[in-house]
C-alpha positions in Angstrom: 0.0 0.0 0.0 1.3 3.5 -0.9 1.9 6.1 1.8 0.2 9.5 1.5 3.6 11.0 0.7 4.1 8.6 -2.1 0.7 9.3 -3.5 1.4 13.1 -3.3 4.7 12.6 -5.1 3.0 10.5 -7.8 0.4 13.1 -8.3 3.0 15.9 -8.5 5.0 13.8 -11.0 2.0 13.2 -13.2 1.1 16.9 -13.1 4.6 17.8 -14.2 4.5 15.3 -17.0 1.1 16.5 -18.1 2.5 20.1 -18.1 5.5 19.1 -20.3 3.2 17.2 -22.7 1.0 20.3 -23.0 3.9 22.6 -23.7 5.2 20.2 -26.3 1.8 19.9 -28.0 1.3 23.6 -28.1 4.8 24.1 -29.5 4.1 21.4 -32.2 0.8 23.0 -33.2 2.3 26.5 -33.4 4.9 25.1 -35.8 2.2 23.4 -37.9 0.1 26.6 -38.0 3.1 28.7 -39.0 4.0 26.3 -41.8 0.5 26.6 -43.3 -0.1 30.2 -42.5 0.4 31.9 -45.9 -1.2 30.4 -48.9 1.1 29.8 -51.9 4.3 31.0 -50.2 7.2 29.0 -51.5 9.1 29.5 -48.2 6.4 27.8 -46.3 6.7 24.6 -48.2 10.5 24.6 -47.9 10.2 25.4 -44.2 7.7 22.7 -43.3 10.4 20.2 -42.4 8.3 18.4 -39.8 6.0 15.9 -41.5 2.3 16.2 -40.7 0.0 13.4 -39.6 -3.6 13.7 -40.6 -5.9 11.1 -39.0 -8.2 10.0 -41.8 -11.8 9.9 -40.5 -10.1 9.6 -37.1 -8.2 6.5 -36.1 -10.6 4.7 -38.5 -8.6 1.4 -38.7 -9.4 0.8 -35.1 -12.7 2.5 -34.4 -15.8 3.3 -36.5 -15.0 6.2 -38.8 -16.3 9.7 -38.0 -17.3 9.0 -34.5 -16.1 10.8 -31.4 -14.6 7.5 -30.3 -12.4 7.4 -33.5 -11.4 11.1 -33.1 -10.5 10.5 -29.5 -8.2 7.6 -30.3 -6.6 9.6 -33.1 -5.7 12.3 -30.5 -4.3 9.7 -28.2 -2.2 8.3 -31.1 -0.6 11.7 -31.7 -2.5 13.1 -34.7 -1.5 16.5 -35.8 -4.8 17.0 -37.5 -8.1 15.1 -37.4 -10.2 15.0 -40.5 -13.9 15.6 -40.7 -15.9 14.9 -43.8 -18.9 17.2 -43.8 -22.6 16.6 -44.8 -25.7 18.8 -44.2 -28.9 17.6 -42.6 -32.4 18.6 -43.7 -32.4 21.3 -41.1 -29.1 22.7 -42.1 -26.7 21.3 -39.6 -23.2 20.2 -40.4 -22.4 16.6 -39.4 -19.3 14.4 -39.8 -20.0 11.6 -42.3 -18.1 10.4 -45.4 -21.0 9.3 -47.6 -23.9 11.4 -48.9 -26.2 8.6 -47.5 -26.4 6.9 -44.1 -26.9 3.2 -44.8 -23.2 2.1 -45.0 -22.2 3.3 -41.5 -25.5 3.4 -39.5 -28.6 1.3 -38.9 -30.8 3.8 -40.7 -32.5 0.9 -42.6 -33.8 -0.5 -39.3 -34.8 2.8 -37.7 -36.3 4.4 -40.8 -37.0 1.5 -43.1 -39.3 3.4 -45.5 -37.3 6.7 -45.8 -35.1 5.7 -48.7 -34.9 6.9 -52.3 -34.6 4.3 -55.0 -32.1 5.0 -57.8 -30.4 3.1 -60.5 -26.7 2.4 -59.7 -24.8 0.7 -62.5 -28.1 -0.3 -64.1 -29.5 -1.8 -60.9 -32.0 -0.4 -58.4 -30.4 0.7 -55.1 -31.9 2.2 -52.0 -30.3 5.3 -50.5 -31.1 7.0 -47.2 -29.6 10.5 -47.9 -28.4 12.7 -45.1 -30.3 15.7 -46.5 -33.6 13.9 -46.1 -33.2 13.6 -42.3 -33.1 16.2 -39.4 -30.2 16.2 -37.0 -32.6 14.9 -34.3 -33.4 11.9 -36.5 -29.8 11.2 -37.3 -28.9 11.3 -33.6 -31.1 8.3 -33.1 -28.9 6.1 -35.3 -26.2 3.7 -34.2 -23.0 4.6 -36.0 -20.8 1.9 -34.3 -22.2 -1.6 -34.6 -21.5 -1.9 -38.4 -17.8 -1.7 -37.5 -17.9 -3.9 -34.3 -20.7 -4.7 -31.9 -18.6 -3.3 -29.0 -19.1 0.2 -30.4 -22.9 -0.1 -30.4 -24.4 3.2 -29.4 -21.8 5.4 -31.1 -23.4 8.4 -32.7 -22.9 10.5 -35.8 -21.2 13.6 -34.5 -21.9 17.2 -35.5 -19.1 19.3 -36.7 -19.5 21.3 -33.4 -19.0 18.2 -31.4 -15.8 17.4 -33.4 -14.6 21.0 -32.7 -15.3 20.7 -29.0 -13.3 17.4 -28.8 -10.3 18.3 -31.0 -9.7 22.0 -30.3 -6.5 22.7 -28.4 -5.3 19.2 -28.9 -4.8 19.0 -32.7 -5.8 20.8 -35.8 -9.1 20.4 -37.7 -9.1 19.3 -41.4 -12.7 19.5 -42.6 -13.6 18.4 -46.2 -16.6 20.0 -48.0 -18.3 17.0 -49.5 -20.3 17.4 -52.7 -21.0 21.1 -52.1 -22.6 21.4 -55.6 -25.2 18.7 -54.6 -26.1 20.6 -51.4 -26.1 23.8 -53.4 -28.9 22.4 -55.5 -30.9 21.8 -52.3 -30.4 25.4 -51.2 -27.5 25.0 -48.8 -24.2 27.0 -48.9 -21.8 24.5 -47.5 -18.7 26.8 -47.7 -20.5 29.6 -45.8 -21.9 27.2 -43.2 -18.3 25.9 -42.6 -16.8 29.4 -42.2 -19.7 30.5 -40.0 -19.1 27.5 -37.7 -15.4 28.3 -37.5 -16.1 31.9 -36.8 -18.6 31.0 -34.1 -15.9 29.1 -32.4 -13.2 31.8 -32.9 -11.3 29.5 -35.1 -9.5 30.4 -38.3 -7.8 33.4 -36.8 -4.1 33.9 -36.4 -4.3 33.5 -32.6 -6.5 30.4 -32.8 -4.1 28.9 -35.3 -1.5 28.6 -32.6 -3.4 25.9 -30.8 -6.1 24.7 -33.3 -5.0 25.2 -36.9 -7.6 24.6 -39.6 -7.0 23.4 -43.2 -10.0 23.0 -45.6 -9.9 20.4 -48.3 -12.2 19.5 -51.2 -12.5 17.7 -54.5 -14.5 20.8 -55.6 -12.3 23.3 -57.3 -15.2 25.7 -57.6 -15.9 25.4 -53.9 -12.3 26.2 -53.1 -12.4 29.1 -55.5 -15.5 30.4 -53.7 -13.8 30.1 -50.3 -10.7 31.9 -51.6 -12.2 34.6 -53.8 -15.8 35.2 -52.8 -15.6 34.5 -49.1 -12.0 35.7 -48.8 -10.9 33.1 -46.3 -7.2 33.2 -45.4 -7.2 29.6 -44.3 -5.1 27.0 -46.2 -7.1 25.3 -48.9 -6.1 21.8 -50.3 -7.4 20.6 -53.7 -8.1 16.8 -53.6 -7.3 14.9 -56.8 -8.4 11.5 -57.9 -7.9 9.4 -61.0 -10.8 11.2 -62.8 -9.3 14.6 -62.3 -5.6 13.8 -62.6 -5.3 14.9 -66.3 -6.6 18.3 -65.5 -4.6 19.1 -62.4 -1.5 17.0 -62.3 0.4 18.8 -65.1 2.3 22.1 -65.1 -0.6 24.2 -66.3 -3.0 22.5 -63.9 -0.8 23.0 -60.9 -0.4 26.6 -61.8 -4.1 27.0 -62.0 -4.6 25.3 -58.7 -2.1 27.7 -57.1 -4.5 30.6 -57.9 -6.9 29.4 -55.2 -5.2 26.6 -53.2 -2.2 26.3 -51.0 -1.8 22.6 -51.5 -2.8 19.5 -53.4 -4.1 16.2 -52.0 -3.7 13.5 -54.7 -4.4 9.8 -54.4 -1.1 8.2 -53.5 -0.9 6.1 -56.6 -0.8 9.3 -58.7 2.4 10.6 -57.2 6.0 10.5 -58.1 9.1 12.5 -57.1 8.9 14.8 -60.1 5.4 15.8 -59.4 6.2 16.5 -55.8 9.1 18.8 -56.9 6.9 20.6 -59.4 4.2 21.3 -56.7 6.8 22.5 -54.3 8.4 24.7 -56.9 5.0 26.5 -57.2 4.6 26.8 -53.4 2.1 24.0 -53.1 2.1 21.5 -50.3 1.5 17.8 -51.1 -0.7 15.6 -48.9 -1.5 12.2 -50.5 -4.3 9.8 -49.4 -5.0 7.2 -48.0 -2.5 5.1 -46.1 -3.9 2.0 -44.4 -2.8 -1.5 -43.3 -5.0 -3.2 -45.9 -3.4 -1.4 -48.9 0.4 -1.1 -48.8 1.1 -2.1 -52.4 4.7 -3.2 -53.0 5.7 -2.3 -49.5 6.1 -4.9 -46.7 4.7 -2.7 -44.0 2.5 0.4 -43.7 5.3 2.3 -41.9 7.7 1.5 -44.7 5.2 2.8 -47.3 4.5 6.0 -45.4 8.3 6.5 -44.8 8.9 6.3 -48.6 6.3 8.9 -49.4 7.4 11.2 -46.6 11.1 11.0 -46.8 12.0 9.7 -50.3 9.3 11.4 -52.4 9.3 14.4 -49.9 5.5 14.9 -49.4 4.6 17.3 -46.6 1.9 15.3 -44.9 -0.4 12.3 -45.5 -3.8 10.9 -44.6 -3.8 7.6 -42.7 -6.3 5.3 -41.0 -3.5 4.2 -38.6 -2.1 7.3 -36.8 -0.1 5.1 -34.4 2.1 3.8 -37.2 3.1 7.2 -38.6 6.9 7.4 -38.9 8.2 10.6 -37.3 11.6 9.9 -38.9 12.8 7.9 -41.9 12.8 4.2 -41.5 16.2 2.7 -42.2 16.2 -0.2 -44.6 
C-alpha cells in the first residue's frame, strides 16, 4: 500500500509530466500553424520540415470512422490534424460523415425503413437514405458503431460542433466539404456554413491557429475558388485529386491554375512520383496524399515502410492515414 507522501509525489510527477506534454503539444501546433499560415508561399513549403500526420476519419482502422470514439483515439495516437468529412442535414446542420447517404455506416435501414430513395446504380436499383432527407434529431437516433464492431454499439454520428469541442486545443481540424454542388442544388451553402461554424468558435484566426490550426480540403475546385475569392478566407485550402481529375490538375498548367486558389494538393497516393512533388513544391504548393492503411500497402512490406517512402523519399509534406499510431516521425532505415 502506498503512503500518502508517495501518492502526493506520484500526483506531482503526473502533473509535471502533463505540463511538459501540454507545452510540447502547443509548440508542435504553433509550428504546424506557421508552416501553413500563408497560402502559396514557397518559403512555407520549404520550411515545413516536420511531417504532418492527418488522421483519416479519425483512427478509422481501429474504431468506427467519423465517431467521437475514433477522433479521441486519433488524438491519443498523436494526430497533428483530425479529418472531418462534412454533410448537411435537412435542417441545415453540419455533421461528420463520409457518404452522402447513411446506410453504410449506420442502422438507418432498421430505424427508418421506408425513408429511402430508390435509384439506378450501374443499371441496378439501389436504395439510398440521404443525409439531406433527415433532421439532426433523427440522425442522432442512429447507431454509428455496430457496423464496425458490436462493442461500439451506441456510437453516434457527431456534429461538426462536437468534433470541434473534442479536438480543439489538442490537434488541428481538417474538414472536407463533400459534394458542395449537390447541397447547393438543395439550397444550402456548405462553404459559408463551414466558415460560420469556425467563426462562431473563434477558429480560423491567427491566434487560434497557434493551438487549433484549420485546413480546408475539397475535390470541388469551384468550392475552393469560392472560399478563396468570394468568401475571402485566409485559411489554407487543399485541392483533392483522384484518377478522374488527374489529367486536369497533375500537369504544369493544372498545378499553376490550382495555385491561384489553393495552398496545396491532396492527390491519391498512386498518382504521385518524385517529379510531381518537386513541381508542386516549386510552385509553393504543399503535397498531402491519401489514403495510407494497413489493408493497402502495395509493394511495401509494412505500412510504416510505405509512409516513410512517401514522406522522406518522395518528400511529401503530410499524409492521410487510418493508422495514426504507425506514422513514422523519422525515416525508417532499410
